[in-house]
C-alpha positions in Angstrom: -53.9 -49.9 -28.7 -50.9 -49.9 -27.1 -48.5 -53.0 -26.4 -49.3 -55.0 -23.2 -46.0 -55.6 -21.0 -45.4 -58.1 -18.5 -42.3 -56.7 -16.5 -42.0 -60.3 -14.2 -39.2 -59.9 -11.3 -38.0 -60.2 -7.8 -37.5 -64.1 -8.1 -35.9 -66.2 -5.9 -32.0 -66.1 -6.5 -29.6 -64.7 -4.8 -29.7 -61.5 -7.2 -33.2 -60.4 -5.6 -32.1 -56.6 -5.0 -30.8 -56.4 -8.4 -33.3 -57.6 -10.3 -35.5 -54.7 -8.7 -33.0 -52.3 -9.8 -32.4 -53.5 -13.1 -36.9 -53.7 -13.5 -36.9 -50.4 -12.0 -35.0 -49.5 -14.9 -36.1 -50.6 -17.6 -39.7 -49.5 -16.8 -38.9 -46.0 -16.0 -37.0 -46.4 -20.1 -40.1 -48.2 -21.9 -42.2 -45.5 -23.5 -45.5 -45.0 -22.2 -47.5 -44.0 -25.4 -46.3 -46.9 -27.5 -46.7 -49.4 -23.5 -48.8 -50.4 -20.9 -46.8 -52.1 -18.0 -48.3 -54.8 -16.0 -46.3 -55.7 -13.1 -44.9 -59.3 -11.7 -43.2 -58.9 -8.8 -41.9 -62.7 -7.2 -40.7 -62.2 -4.2 -38.2 -64.1 -2.5 -39.9 -66.9 -1.3 -41.2 -67.1 -4.7 -45.1 -66.3 -4.2 -45.6 -64.4 -7.0 -47.7 -60.1 -7.0 -50.4 -60.1 -7.7 -50.9 -63.6 -9.2 -48.6 -66.0 -10.7 -48.3 -66.2 -14.8 -50.7 -69.7 -15.7 -49.0 -72.0 -17.8 -52.3 -73.0 -20.0 -52.3 -71.2 -23.1 -54.6 -68.3 -23.4 -55.4 -67.7 -19.8 -53.1 -64.9 -20.2 -54.6 -62.4 -22.4 -54.1 -59.0 -20.8 -50.4 -59.9 -21.7 -49.0 -59.3 -25.2 -45.6 -59.7 -24.6 -43.3 -60.8 -21.5 -40.6 -59.0 -19.7 -38.5 -61.5 -17.7 -36.3 -59.5 -15.9 -35.1 -62.0 -12.6 -31.1 -62.5 -12.8 -30.0 -65.7 -11.5 -31.5 -69.3 -11.0 -35.4 -69.7 -11.0 -35.5 -66.7 -13.3 -32.7 -66.6 -16.1 -32.3 -70.3 -15.6 -34.4 -71.6 -18.4 -37.2 -71.6 -15.8 -39.8 -68.5 -16.5 -38.8 -68.9 -19.6 -40.3 -72.9 -20.2 -43.1 -71.4 -18.0 -43.6 -69.0 -20.9 -43.2 -71.5 -23.6 -46.0 -73.5 -22.0 -48.5 -70.1 -22.0 -47.1 -69.4 -25.4 -46.8 -66.3 -24.6 -44.1 -64.0 -26.3 -41.4 -63.1 -24.1 -37.6 -61.0 -24.2 -34.7 -63.3 -24.1 -33.1 -66.1 -24.7 -35.1 -69.2 -24.8 -35.4 -72.2 -22.3 -32.2 -74.1 -24.1 -30.0 -70.9 -24.0 -30.7 -70.1 -21.0 -30.4 -73.4 -19.4 -26.6 -74.4 -21.4 -25.6 -70.0 -20.1 -26.5 -70.4 -17.2 -24.3 -73.4 -16.0 -20.9 -72.2 -15.8 -20.0 -75.9 -16.9 -22.0 -76.6 -19.4 -21.6 -73.6 -21.4 -17.6 -73.7 -20.8 -18.3 -77.5 -23.0 -19.8 -76.1 -25.6 -17.7 -73.3 -26.6 -15.1 -76.0 -26.3 -16.8 -78.3 -28.5 -16.7 -74.6 -30.6 -13.2 -74.2 -30.5 -13.7 -70.4 -28.4 -11.4 -70.0 -25.7 -12.8 -70.3 -22.2 -10.2 -71.3 -19.2 -9.5 -74.4 -17.7 -11.2 -75.3 -14.9 -11.4 -78.5 -12.6 -15.6 -79.4 -11.4 -16.9 -80.0 -7.8 -19.9 -81.0 -6.4 -20.6 -80.0 -3.0 -20.6 -84.4 -1.7 -17.3 -83.7 -2.7 -15.3 -81.4 -2.7 -12.0 -82.5 -3.4 -9.4 -80.1 -3.8 -6.3 -82.4 -4.2 -7.7 -82.5 -7.3 -8.0 -78.8 -8.1 -4.3 -78.3 -6.7 -3.7 -81.2 -8.7 -4.6 -79.9 -12.1 -4.4 -76.0 -11.4 -2.3 -73.9 -10.0 -3.3 -71.1 -7.7 -4.1 -69.2 -7.5 -7.9 -69.9 -8.7 -11.1 -68.6 -8.7 -13.5 -70.7 -7.1 -17.4 -69.9 -8.4 -20.9 -71.6 -8.0 -21.6 -73.0 -11.7 -25.3 -71.9 -11.7 -24.8 -68.4 -10.1 -24.7 -64.4 -11.6 -23.8 -60.7 -10.5 -20.4 -62.3 -9.0 -22.9 -63.9 -6.3 -20.8 -66.6 -3.8 -16.7 -66.1 -5.5 -14.1 -66.2 -4.4 -10.2 -65.3 -5.3 -8.0 -68.3 -3.5 -4.2 -68.2 -3.5 -3.2 -71.5 -0.7 -5.4 -74.1 0.3 -6.9 -72.8 3.4 -8.5 -69.9 1.2 -9.5 -73.3 -1.4 -11.5 -75.1 1.5 -12.8 -71.3 2.5 -14.4 -70.6 -1.2 -15.1 -74.0 -1.5 -17.3 -74.1 1.5 -19.0 -70.3 0.8 -19.7 -71.4 -3.3 -21.2 -74.7 -2.1 -23.6 -72.6 0.3 -25.3 -71.5 -3.0 -25.0 -73.9 -5.6 -24.3 -78.1 -5.7 -22.0 -77.8 -7.8 -18.8 -75.8 -7.7 -16.2 -74.5 -10.4 -12.8 -73.8 -10.0 -11.1 -71.8 -13.2 -6.9 -71.0 -13.5 -6.9 -67.5 -12.4 -6.4 -64.8 -15.1 -4.1 -62.6 -14.5 -5.3 -59.0 -17.1 -7.9 -57.1 -17.6 -11.7 -57.5 -17.9 -14.1 -56.9 -20.8 -17.5 -56.7 -21.6 -19.2 -57.0 -25.0 -23.9 -56.8 -25.4 -25.0 -58.8 -27.8 -28.4 -58.5 -29.9 -30.6 -60.1 -32.2 -32.3 -63.3 -32.9 -30.8 -65.1 -36.5 -28.5 -62.2 -37.3 -26.8 -61.2 -34.3 -24.6 -58.3 -33.5 -21.9 -57.5 -31.3 -21.1 -53.5 -30.0 -18.7 -51.8 -28.9 -17.1 -53.3 -25.8 -16.1 -51.8 -22.9 -13.2 -52.3 -20.3 -14.0 -52.7 -16.5 -11.6 -51.6 -13.9 -12.5 -52.7 -10.8 -11.6 -51.2 -7.1 -10.8 -54.3 -5.7 -9.3 -57.3 -6.8 -11.5 -58.4 -9.3 -15.3 -56.8 -10.2 -17.0 -59.1 -7.0 -20.6 -58.1 -5.9 -19.7 -55.1 -4.0 -17.5 -53.6 -6.5 -20.7 -53.8 -9.1 -23.1 -52.7 -6.5 -23.0 -51.6 -3.9 -18.9 -50.1 -3.1 -19.5 -47.7 -6.5 -16.0 -47.6 -7.1 -15.5 -49.3 -10.5 -14.6 -47.4 -13.2 -15.5 -48.5 -16.8 -13.8 -47.4 -20.3 -16.8 -47.2 -23.1 -15.5 -47.9 -26.4 -13.0 -50.6 -24.7 -9.1 -49.1 -25.4 -8.1 -51.5 -27.6 -5.8 -52.4 -30.4 -8.4 -52.5 -33.7 -7.0 -55.9 -34.3 -7.9 -56.8 -31.3 -10.9 -55.3 -30.8 -12.7 -57.2 -34.1 -11.7 -60.5 -32.2 -13.4 -59.6 -29.2 -16.4 -58.5 -31.0 -16.6 -61.3 -33.2 -16.1 -64.4 -30.1 -19.3 -61.9 -28.5 -21.4 -63.1 -31.5 -19.0 -66.7 -31.8 -20.3 -67.4 -28.4 -23.6 -66.1 -28.5 -25.1 -69.0 -31.3 -22.9 -71.1 -29.7 -25.5 -71.1 -27.3 -27.8 -70.8 -29.7 -29.0 -67.6 -27.8 -31.5 -65.0 -29.0 -32.7 -61.5 -28.2 -30.0 -60.2 -26.0 -27.1 -61.3 -23.9 -24.0 -59.8 -22.3 -20.7 -61.6 -22.9 -17.5 -61.7 -19.8 -14.5 -61.7 -20.8 -10.7 -61.6 -19.8 -7.5 -60.8 -21.8 -4.8 -62.3 -20.2 -1.7 -59.7 -19.6 1.7 -62.3 -19.8 -0.4 -63.6 -23.4 -2.5 -61.8 -24.6 -5.3 -64.5 -25.4 -8.8 -63.2 -24.8 -11.0 -65.6 -23.5 -14.9 -66.1 -22.9 -15.6 -66.0 -19.3 -18.9 -66.0 -19.0 -22.3 -65.4 -21.3 -25.5 -63.2 -19.6 -28.7 -64.2 -21.2 -31.0 -61.4 -19.1 -28.3 -58.8 -18.5 -27.8 -56.3 -15.4 -30.4 -53.1 -16.2 -29.4 -50.7 -13.1 -28.5 -47.5 -13.2 -24.7 -48.9 -13.8 -25.4 -51.7 -15.7 -23.0 -51.4 -19.5 -25.3 -53.8 -21.2 -28.0 -50.4 -22.6 -24.9 -48.4 -22.1 -22.7 -49.9 -24.5 -25.6 -50.2 -27.2 -26.0 -46.0 -26.3 -22.4 -45.9 -27.2 -23.0 -47.9 -30.1 -25.8 -46.2 -31.3 -29.0 -47.0 -29.9 -30.1 -45.4 -27.5 -32.0 -47.2 -24.5 -36.2 -46.7 -24.6 -35.0 -47.6 -28.7 -33.0 -50.6 -27.1 -35.9 -51.6 -25.0 -38.6 -51.8 -28.7 -36.1 -53.4 -30.8 -36.1 -56.0 -27.9 -39.6 -56.5 -27.4 -39.7 -56.4 -31.2 -37.3 -59.7 -31.3 -39.8 -61.6 -28.8 -42.8 -60.9 -30.9 -40.4 -61.2 -34.2 -39.6 -65.0 -32.5 -42.8 -66.4 -31.3 -44.7 -65.3 -34.5 -41.9 -67.9 -35.9 -42.2 -70.5 -33.4 -46.3 -69.8 -34.4 -45.5 -71.4 -38.3 -43.9 -74.4 -36.5 -46.7 -77.8 -36.6 -46.4 -79.8 -33.0 -49.0 -82.5 -34.3 -49.0 -84.6 -37.2 
């Protein structure tokens, strides 16, 4: 019997197109002798095709496991994970808590700080009170301005002075009511894939070599000019530290299944900073999550198998939990 896998993709976020490309790549890599793929497409208006998955347990008897491939809001932030929990369906990736915490850059930083993990200094502002004075008082230029709850570098700008800061805040505020402003780090960018439930493992990391001033949306998905170095050219000690921090970060937010942890290495100090964690990392033809695992020894189709196994293992473990007296 083939395992019936519901691949959920599209979605209402600014990363809709990236989600489609990731889902196409995942479905192409899935072993059709093992899996029957059931596609659930969500339009940018939030309409499900062919139909929505219902929240009632047992109502979706035709699904053995769900594979959400929804980047950003309304998919990577715990919302769809909550729906799948209500429906009592096994699903690939992080649970509700880890998804929500990891999506919100401010809350994520708070948890990292509480665990003693290195993150860049930042200021958080709300759309209704974009106080540039507070930013200038607490952070030197240049700064990076980001929507707190979005990925794929959507809405992110680098600001070198007050005028650019005002424009960057206005742009970020279009995508989120909460905006995070970070001290600009001059240095190198790295990514590391993590896989597992109770015993997560980190892949060999890669270095991102942007073609622009920083690794923005255009550089990631449109220009096709950014380069990568895999494995990253790092001394053994720094490589080990990066992989250790990736797993520590993953555990801190109680992630399960998969995540990609992004890092900044400050050139002046040699300090590694955790930039963010992505609980549904990109799986497009240029995405590094599967490539890092492939280089570490886990081929793309086997990675898909492992992610589905982890989803089923977690669901089976949940079944051992009592929810009534």
